[in-house]
C-alpha positions, 0 to 999 in steps of 0.5 A: 874573642871567646874562649870555648871549653874542650868539650864545647870544641869537641861538640862543634867539629862532631857536628860539623862531621856529621853535617858533612855526612848528611849532606853527601847522603842527601846528595847521594839521593837525588838524581844525577841531573837534578844534583847538577842543577842545584850544584849550578844554582848554588855557584851561581848565587855564591858569586852573586854580589849583594848591595846593602840597602841604605837605611833611609829613602833618598832625599829624606832628612834624619830626624832631629835629636830628642830634646836635651840630646842636641849636640854640643855647640863647637868651641870658639876661640874666646881667649883675648889679647893678652898683654898685647 
């Protein structure tokens, strides 16, 4: 976790408070029907579920590793039968 100085925390708090003031002033400046429609659209957007797109198209094979970067083969049991 990142530690921030007292000054930094106070600055961020002041910025947040200022943004709330600006947002309230903006909402008060637009007509009520427009504000209601905007609030409804925001609520719909916030409830929307976004699915992460896959990294690759379905059915495509991954690129092979670069030469010299191949994974190590799995170790197999090579110990002989000692003393039996």
